[in-house]
C-alpha positions as CSV (number, residue, x, y, z in Angstrom):
1,M,0.0,0.0,0.0
2,K,2.9,2.4,0.7
3,P,4.3,2.5,-2.8
4,Y,0.9,3.0,-4.3
5,F,0.2,5.9,-1.8
6,L,3.5,7.6,-2.6
7,S,2.9,7.4,-6.3
8,S,-0.5,9.0,-6.0
9,C,0.9,11.9,-4.0
10,V,3.6,12.6,-6.6
11,L,1.0,12.6,-9.4
12,C,-1.2,15.0,-7.6
13,M,1.7,17.4,-7.0
14,L,2.7,17.4,-10.7
15,I,-0.9,18.2,-11.8
16,F,-1.3,21.1,-9.3
17,S,2.0,22.7,-10.4
18,S,1.1,22.6,-14.1
19,C,-2.3,24.2,-13.6
20,S,-0.7,27.1,-11.5
21,S,1.9,27.8,-14.3
22,V,-0.9,28.0,-16.9
23,K,-2.8,30.4,-14.8
24,K,0.2,32.8,-14.4
25,I,0.9,32.9,-18.2
26,S,-2.7,33.6,-19.0
27,S,-2.8,36.4,-16.5
28,K,0.3,38.1,-18.0
29,D,-1.1,38.0,-21.5
30,S,-4.4,39.5,-20.3
31,N,-2.7,42.5,-18.6
32,A,-0.4,43.2,-21.5
33,T,-3.4,43.5,-23.8
34,A,-5.2,45.8,-21.5
35,T,-2.3,48.3,-20.9
36,T,-1.1,48.7,-24.5
37,P,-1.6,52.5,-25.4
38,P,-3.3,53.4,-28.7
39,K,-1.2,54.6,-31.6
40,N,-0.9,58.4,-32.3
41,R,-2.7,58.9,-35.6
42,N,-2.5,62.7,-35.6
43,T,-0.3,63.3,-38.6
44,G,-1.7,66.6,-39.9
45,K,-0.6,70.3,-39.3
46,R,-1.8,72.2,-36.3
47,E,-3.6,75.4,-37.3
48,F,-3.4,78.5,-35.0
49,I,-5.1,81.9,-35.0
50,N,-3.9,84.9,-37.0
51,G,-2.8,82.7,-39.9
52,I,0.2,81.3,-38.2
53,E,0.9,77.6,-38.4
54,V,3.6,75.6,-36.6
55,T,5.6,73.2,-38.6
56,P,8.7,71.2,-37.7
57,G,11.7,73.5,-37.7
58,G,10.1,76.9,-37.6
59,M,7.1,79.2,-37.8
60,V,5.5,80.3,-41.1
61,S,3.2,83.3,-41.5
62,N,0.3,83.2,-43.9
63,N,-0.4,86.9,-43.7
64,K,-0.2,88.7,-47.0
65,E,0.6,92.1,-45.5
66,K,3.5,93.9,-47.2
67,K,6.5,94.7,-45.0
68,T,9.1,97.4,-45.4
69,A,12.6,96.1,-45.4
70,V,15.0,97.6,-42.9
71,N,18.2,98.9,-44.5
72,A,21.4,98.4,-42.4
73,K,25.1,98.1,-42.7
74,K,26.4,94.6,-43.1
75,T,29.9,93.2,-42.8
76,D,31.1,90.9,-45.5
77,A,33.5,88.0,-45.2
78,A,36.5,90.3,-45.7
79,G,35.5,92.4,-42.7
80,K,34.4,95.4,-44.8
81,Q,31.2,97.2,-44.2
82,T,28.7,97.5,-47.0
83,V,25.4,99.4,-47.1
84,Q,22.3,97.9,-48.6
85,K,20.5,99.7,-51.4
86,G,18.2,102.3,-50.0
87,A,20.0,102.7,-46.7
88,P,20.0,106.1,-45.1
89,D,23.1,108.3,-45.4
90,V,25.0,108.2,-42.1
91,S,28.1,109.9,-43.3
92,L,29.4,113.1,-41.7
93,S,28.4,114.9,-44.9
94,N,24.8,114.7,-43.7
95,P,25.0,116.3,-40.3
96,G,21.3,117.4,-40.4
97,N,20.2,113.9,-39.4
98,I,20.5,114.1,-35.7
99,E,20.0,110.3,-35.2
100,N,23.2,109.7,-37.2
101,A,25.2,112.7,-36.0
102,H,28.8,112.1,-35.1
103,M,29.4,112.0,-31.3
104,L,31.7,115.1,-31.6
105,Q,28.9,117.0,-33.3
106,L,26.6,116.2,-30.4
107,K,29.1,117.0,-27.7
108,Y,30.1,120.4,-29.1
109,A,26.6,121.4,-30.1
110,I,25.8,121.2,-26.4
111,A,29.0,123.0,-25.4
112,T,28.3,125.9,-27.8
113,D,24.5,126.1,-27.5
114,A,24.2,125.3,-31.2
115,T,22.2,122.8,-33.3
116,V,23.9,119.7,-34.6
117,E,23.4,120.9,-38.1
118,K,25.9,123.7,-37.6
119,M,28.7,121.5,-36.3
120,T,30.2,120.6,-39.7
121,N,33.9,121.1,-39.2
122,I,34.8,117.6,-38.0
123,P,38.6,118.1,-38.3
124,L,38.4,121.2,-36.0
125,L,36.2,119.3,-33.5
126,T,38.6,116.4,-33.5
127,V,41.6,118.5,-32.6
128,I,39.7,120.4,-29.9
129,D,38.5,117.1,-28.4
130,K,42.1,115.7,-28.5
131,W,43.3,118.6,-26.3
132,W,40.1,119.0,-24.3
133,G,40.9,119.4,-20.6
134,T,44.6,119.6,-21.1
135,R,45.9,121.8,-18.2
136,Y,47.4,125.2,-18.7
137,C,51.0,126.1,-18.1
138,M,52.8,129.2,-19.3
139,G,55.3,128.3,-22.1
140,G,53.8,124.8,-22.4
141,S,53.2,123.1,-25.7
142,T,52.9,119.4,-24.9
143,D,50.2,116.9,-24.1
144,N,50.9,117.4,-20.4
145,C,50.3,121.2,-20.4
146,I,49.9,124.0,-22.9
147,D,49.4,127.8,-23.0
148,C,47.0,129.8,-25.1
149,S,49.1,130.7,-28.1
150,A,50.6,127.3,-28.4
151,F,47.1,125.8,-28.5
152,T,46.0,128.2,-31.3
153,Q,49.3,127.2,-33.1
154,V,48.4,123.5,-32.9
155,V,44.9,124.0,-34.1
156,Y,45.8,126.1,-37.1
157,R,48.6,123.7,-38.0
158,D,46.5,120.5,-37.7
159,V,43.3,121.8,-39.1
160,W,44.3,124.4,-41.7
161,S,48.0,123.7,-42.2
162,V,48.9,127.2,-41.2
163,L,51.9,128.1,-39.0
164,L,51.1,130.9,-36.6
165,P,53.7,132.9,-34.6
166,R,54.4,131.7,-31.1
167,T,53.0,134.4,-28.9
168,A,49.5,136.0,-28.6
169,Q,50.9,139.4,-29.3
170,E,52.6,138.2,-32.5
171,Q,49.4,136.4,-33.6
172,Y,47.5,139.7,-33.0
173,N,50.0,141.6,-35.1
174,M,49.8,139.3,-38.1
175,A,46.0,138.8,-38.2
176,E,43.7,140.9,-40.3
177,K,41.6,143.0,-37.9
178,I,37.8,142.4,-38.2
179,D,34.8,143.8,-36.3
180,L,33.0,141.8,-33.7
181,E,29.9,141.2,-35.8
182,E,32.1,139.8,-38.6
183,L,33.3,136.9,-36.5
184,R,33.1,133.4,-38.0
185,E,34.5,130.0,-37.1
186,G,38.3,129.9,-37.0
187,D,38.9,133.6,-36.3
188,L,41.2,134.6,-33.5
189,V,39.9,136.5,-30.5
190,F,42.4,138.5,-28.3
191,F,42.3,139.7,-24.7
192,N,44.4,141.6,-22.2
193,T,44.4,139.7,-19.0
194,G,47.0,141.9,-17.4
195,G,50.4,143.3,-18.1
196,R,51.1,143.3,-21.9
197,D,48.6,144.7,-24.4
198,I,47.7,141.3,-25.8
199,S,48.2,138.5,-23.3
200,H,45.6,135.9,-24.2
201,V,44.2,134.4,-27.5
202,G,41.5,131.9,-28.4
203,I,39.7,130.6,-31.5
204,Y,36.1,131.6,-32.2
205,L,33.5,128.9,-32.9
206,L,30.0,130.3,-33.0
207,N,27.3,131.8,-30.7
208,N,29.9,134.0,-29.0
209,K,31.7,130.9,-27.9
210,F,35.5,130.4,-28.3
211,V,37.9,127.6,-27.4
212,H,41.2,128.4,-25.6
213,A,43.7,127.2,-23.1
214,A,42.6,129.0,-19.9
215,T,44.6,129.3,-16.7
216,S,41.6,128.3,-14.7
217,G,40.5,125.1,-16.5
218,G,42.9,124.3,-19.3
219,V,41.5,123.8,-22.8
220,M,37.9,124.7,-22.6
221,I,35.1,126.7,-24.3
222,S,34.1,130.1,-22.9
223,D,31.7,132.9,-23.9
224,L,32.7,136.3,-25.0
225,N,29.9,137.8,-22.9
226,E,31.1,136.3,-19.6
227,K,31.8,138.9,-16.9
228,Y,35.4,137.9,-16.8
229,W,36.1,138.0,-20.6
230,Q,33.9,140.8,-21.8
231,P,35.9,143.7,-20.3
232,K,39.2,142.1,-21.3
233,F,38.3,141.6,-25.0
234,R,40.7,143.6,-27.3
235,G,39.6,142.6,-30.7
236,A,39.4,139.9,-33.4
237,G,41.6,138.9,-36.2
238,R,41.4,136.6,-39.3
239,V,44.2,134.5,-40.7
240,K,44.0,133.5,-44.3
241,V,43.7,129.8,-44.8
242,N,43.5,127.7,-47.9
């Protein structure tokens, strides 16, 4: 009886194990089928308001409105600037356009109470700006310090290629005398600040303003009507330039 009983037990265990395995496999297949996501079938373009549609790689506008091209300077491969056809003139020959005015024109228009359109002598403004603020010292003629007549010498040399005498008195003697109302840009204005007849000189700009190397502030712009300068004014002179 024992061998028969053992055989029956082994057979029952094999049958139970087989049924359990089948149940697990069946359960897995069922869950897999239930959790599979549906395929995305949306392959068309997406339409948005205002005639704009999004496509892979960018945005395209369907509006038919005409647009004005913006002209601007471009730099080519060689590093040179080129201007597109129709671009506005931004050269210094067109100082009337304040948006494109040279920075020196803006700076010295403010310093002389003038409009930008009147600041057309860029070489003169460039030399003035180079020396602007240089301190005064009698007999000086360097970047470190300079006196009034040396400054007028430098300006006439670098702007108009004219060599003036060294002192204010000598410059007064050689200049053609003109009336105050005849003053124009580049004329010399002379003063007596004490001692000699002519002890100070500057270069007239416009609006009663003149540039000079002053003992008080170095190279600067002053006004002929200032309380200090008005009583010391001794006349104006013009030097012929090419």
